[in-house]
C-alpha positions in Angstrom: 20.2 15.4 -2.8 18.2 17.3 -0.3 16.8 19.9 -2.8 14.1 17.7 -4.3 13.4 15.5 -1.3 10.4 16.0 1.0 11.8 15.9 4.5 9.8 18.6 6.2 6.7 20.6 5.4 8.8 23.7 6.2 10.4 23.2 2.8 7.2 24.0 1.0 5.9 27.5 0.4 2.2 28.3 0.3 2.4 28.0 -3.5 4.1 24.6 -3.3 1.3 23.3 -0.9 -1.4 24.5 -3.2 0.2 23.0 -6.2 0.3 19.6 -4.5 -3.3 19.9 -3.4 -4.4 21.0 -6.9 -2.6 18.0 -8.4 -4.2 15.7 -5.8 -7.6 16.9 -7.1 -6.6 15.7 -10.6 -5.6 12.3 -9.2 -8.8 11.9 -7.4 -10.6 12.5 -10.7 -8.4 10.0 -12.5 -6.0 8.0 -10.2 -4.8 5.6 -12.9 -2.0 7.1 -15.1 1.3 5.8 -16.4 3.4 8.7 -15.1 5.8 6.4 -13.2 6.2 3.8 -16.0 9.8 2.5 -15.8 10.3 4.0 -12.3 11.1 2.1 -9.1 10.1 3.3 -5.7 11.6 1.8 -2.6 9.5 1.9 0.6 11.8 1.5 3.7 9.7 1.1 6.8 11.8 0.8 10.0 8.6 1.3 12.0 5.2 -0.3 11.6 2.8 1.3 9.2 -0.5 0.4 7.5 -2.1 3.5 5.8 1.1 5.3 4.9 2.9 2.3 3.4 -0.1 0.9 1.6 -1.2 4.3 0.2 2.3 5.0 -1.1 2.6 1.6 -2.6 -0.9 1.8 -4.1 0.0 5.2 -5.5 3.0 3.7 -7.3 1.0 0.9 -8.7 -1.8 3.2 -9.9 0.9 5.4 -11.6 2.4 2.4 -13.4 5.6 2.2 -11.3 7.2 -0.7 -9.4 7.8 -1.1 -5.6 10.7 -2.6 -3.7 11.4 -2.4 0.0 10.5 -3.8 3.4 8.0 -3.4 6.2 10.0 -5.2 8.8 13.5 -4.0 9.5 14.3 -7.1 11.4 14.5 -9.0 8.1 17.1 -6.6 6.7 20.8 -6.2 7.1 20.1 -3.4 9.7 19.5 -6.2 12.1 23.1 -7.3 11.4 24.4 -3.9 12.3 24.3 -2.2 8.9 24.2 1.6 9.3 21.5 3.7 7.9 24.1 5.4 5.7 25.0 2.2 4.1 21.4 1.1 3.6 20.5 4.4 1.9 23.6 4.4 -0.3 22.8 0.9 -1.4 19.1 1.4 -2.1 19.9 4.5 -4.0 21.5 2.3 -6.6 18.2 0.4 -7.2 15.4 3.0 -6.9 14.4 6.3 -8.4 12.9 7.6 -5.1 12.9 6.3 -1.5 10.0 6.6 0.9 11.2 6.1 4.4 9.8 5.8 7.9 12.3 5.7 10.8 12.1 5.8 14.6 14.8 8.4 14.9 14.1 12.1 14.7 16.2 13.6 11.9 16.7 10.3 10.1 14.9 11.5 6.9 17.0 14.6 6.7 20.2 12.6 7.2 19.1 10.1 4.5 18.3 13.0 2.1 21.8 14.4 2.5 23.5 11.2 1.5 21.1 9.8 -1.0 21.5 10.2 -4.8 17.7 10.0 -5.3 14.9 11.9 -3.6 13.8 10.9 -0.1 10.2 11.2 1.0 9.8 11.3 4.8 7.0 9.0 5.9 7.5 9.9 9.5 10.7 10.3 11.6 10.2 9.6 15.3 8.2 12.3 17.0 9.4 14.9 14.5 7.4 15.3 11.3 5.1 13.5 8.9 4.9 15.8 5.9 2.9 13.6 3.6 0.2 13.2 6.3 0.1 17.0 6.6 -0.6 17.3 2.9 -3.4 14.8 2.9 -4.8 16.5 6.1 -4.7 19.9 4.3 -6.4 18.3 1.3 -9.1 16.8 3.5 -9.6 20.2 5.3 -9.9 22.1 2.0 -12.2 19.5 0.6 -14.6 19.6 3.6 -14.4 23.3 4.4 -14.1 24.7 0.9 -11.1 26.7 2.0 -8.0 26.7 4.2 -8.0 30.2 5.5 -9.3 31.5 8.9 -10.3 28.1 10.4 -10.4 27.1 14.0 -8.5 23.8 14.5 -8.7 21.9 17.8 -5.9 19.3 18.4 -6.6 16.7 21.1 -4.5 14.0 22.7 -0.8 13.3 22.3 0.5 16.7 21.3 4.0 16.1 22.7 5.0 13.1 20.6 2.4 13.5 17.8 4.4 14.2 14.7 1.2 14.7 12.7 0.1 17.7 14.8 3.6 19.2 14.7 3.6 19.1 10.9 0.1 20.3 10.6 0.8 23.4 12.6 3.6 24.2 10.1 1.3 23.5 7.1 -1.6 25.6 8.3 0.7 28.5 9.3 0.2 30.1 5.8 -3.6 30.3 6.3 -4.2 32.3 9.5 -5.6 29.5 11.7 -6.7 29.6 15.3 -5.6 26.6 17.4 -6.9 25.0 20.5 -4.4 22.5 22.0 -6.0 20.0 24.4 -3.7 17.6 26.2 -2.8 16.4 29.7 0.2 18.1 31.3 2.4 15.1 30.4 1.6 15.5 26.7 1.3 19.2 26.2 2.3 20.8 22.9 6.1 21.3 23.0 7.5 24.8 23.5 9.1 24.7 20.0 5.7 24.6 18.3 4.2 27.2 20.6 7.2 29.6 19.9 6.6 29.0 16.2 3.0 30.1 16.5 3.9 33.1 18.6 6.6 34.1 16.0 4.0 33.9 13.2 1.3 35.7 15.1 -0.9 32.6 15.2 -3.5 32.5 17.9 -3.7 29.5 20.2 -5.1 28.4 23.5 -4.1 25.5 25.7 -6.5 23.4 27.6 -6.5 20.4 29.8 -10.3 19.8 29.8 -11.9 18.4 26.6 -15.2 20.2 26.7 -18.2 20.7 24.3 -17.8 24.4 24.6 -14.4 24.2 22.7 -15.8 21.6 20.2 -18.7 24.0 19.4 -16.2 26.7 18.4 -14.3 24.4 16.2 -14.2 23.8 12.4 -11.7 20.9 12.4 -11.5 18.5 15.4 -8.2 16.6 15.1 -8.1 13.6 17.4 -4.9 11.7 18.1 -4.1 8.5 19.9 -1.7 8.4 22.9 1.3 6.6 21.4 2.4 3.7 23.6 5.6 3.3 21.5 6.9 6.7 22.5 6.7 6.1 26.2 9.7 4.8 28.2 7.6 4.8 31.4 4.6 2.5 30.9 3.1 3.6 34.2 2.8 7.1 32.7 1.2 5.7 29.5 -1.4 3.8 31.5 -2.3 7.0 33.4 -3.0 9.1 30.2 -4.0 6.6 27.5 -7.7 7.0 27.9 -7.8 10.6 29.2 -9.9 11.9 26.2 -12.6 10.0 24.4 -14.9 11.6 21.8 -18.5 10.4 22.1 -21.3 11.1 19.6 -23.3 13.3 22.1 -20.4 15.7 22.3 -21.0 16.7 18.7 -24.6 17.6 19.2 -24.1 21.4 19.4 -21.1 21.6 17.0 -21.0 23.7 13.8 -22.6 22.2 10.7 -19.2 22.3 8.9 -17.2 20.6 11.7 -15.4 17.5 10.6 -13.5 15.0 12.8 -10.1 14.0 11.5 -7.7 11.4 12.9 -4.4 10.3 11.4 -5.2 6.7 12.5 -4.9 4.1 13.9 -7.3 4.9 16.7 -7.5 3.0 19.9 -10.1 4.3 22.3 -10.1 8.1 21.7 -13.0 8.0 19.3 -16.0 5.9 20.2 -17.2 3.6 17.4 -20.6 5.3 17.5 -19.0 8.4 16.0 -18.3 6.5 12.8 -21.9 6.8 11.7 -22.0 10.6 12.3 -21.8 12.6 9.1 -19.2 14.8 10.7 -16.8 11.9 11.0 -14.3 12.1 8.2 -11.2 10.0 9.2 -11.8 7.1 6.9 -12.3 9.5 3.9 -9.2 11.3 5.1 -7.2 8.1 4.8 -8.5 7.6 1.3 -7.4 11.1 0.4 -3.8 9.9 1.2 -3.7 8.0 -2.1 -4.3 11.0 -4.2 -2.1 13.3 -2.2 0.8 10.8 -2.3 0.4 10.3 -6.0 0.9 14.1 -6.3 3.9 14.0 -3.9 5.7 11.3 -5.9 5.3 13.1 -9.1 6.4 16.4 -7.5 9.7 15.1 -6.1 10.4 13.4 -9.4 9.7 16.6 -11.4 6.9 15.0 -13.4 4.0 17.0 -14.8 0.6 15.6 -13.9 -1.0 16.8 -17.2 2.0 17.0 -19.6 1.2 18.8 -22.9 0.1 16.5 -25.6 2.3 16.2 -28.7 0.7 17.4 -31.9 -0.6 14.6 -34.1 1.8 13.5 -36.8 0.6 14.3 -40.3 -0.2 11.4 -42.5 2.7 11.0 -45.0 0.2 10.5 -47.8 -1.5 13.8 -47.0 -1.4 16.2 -50.0 0.6 19.3 -49.4 
């Protein structure tokens, strides 16, 4: 049932993205609606999650639906050897939509091909995280007043960072300029760079995290170095604290600059930055609720503002 699942941001046209963002605006204005009344959403998290899982589950609750699922795969039959195929086929019998995070790249696409209900990819390995991309785009448009012609600097783990991979795809409709800042071990993969080249998107690669680059930036997108993606912990220790954003580094930045981060952070943003008006990562996380409300309604084909039925005439009214 791949056609109405959200597996990759590549599925969405510019029109689709803007529709989701416009609906998220409506949900921010009024998050509590009964659009999912009678619906059941299964949240299957084979990897740990805080913001993604809780914001999806909060979205379901605020829309009047019900949640089933798990946040620890070790408590499920997968720990007994049940295949992903069997798990998805079974859960499809119980739910109207499945929100899934999995440690394997391509797991969401596979699930969508065998499921009888829509699948929403909540992150598959180092591949993609499309719902995060949509909330990032919502946050960017909200803070910048536009999506077009922005300079976006991505810092940290660009090799394994599924959020930056997805964000490149999502921003590709809006003529961005990218700066990629990463150590050699964590450089942006060739696949994403070839994509930019094929779309005529300008980008520069850097190893040094300098104020000169920050001062030419509209959106500074920080990421953590993900320990769980490393097979060599010596390599992780070598790069884990390579870039740290301090408050003084924002002194000469543009007035409109905002610092985003998909969270959780470790050491890559000093706590002093939290009080800077250019820090936006906690508000960004809040925007995930409204965006995910819009996503759930979209994959289920539900109108956010359905037309009202005309009032029924009083039977005693004189004709």
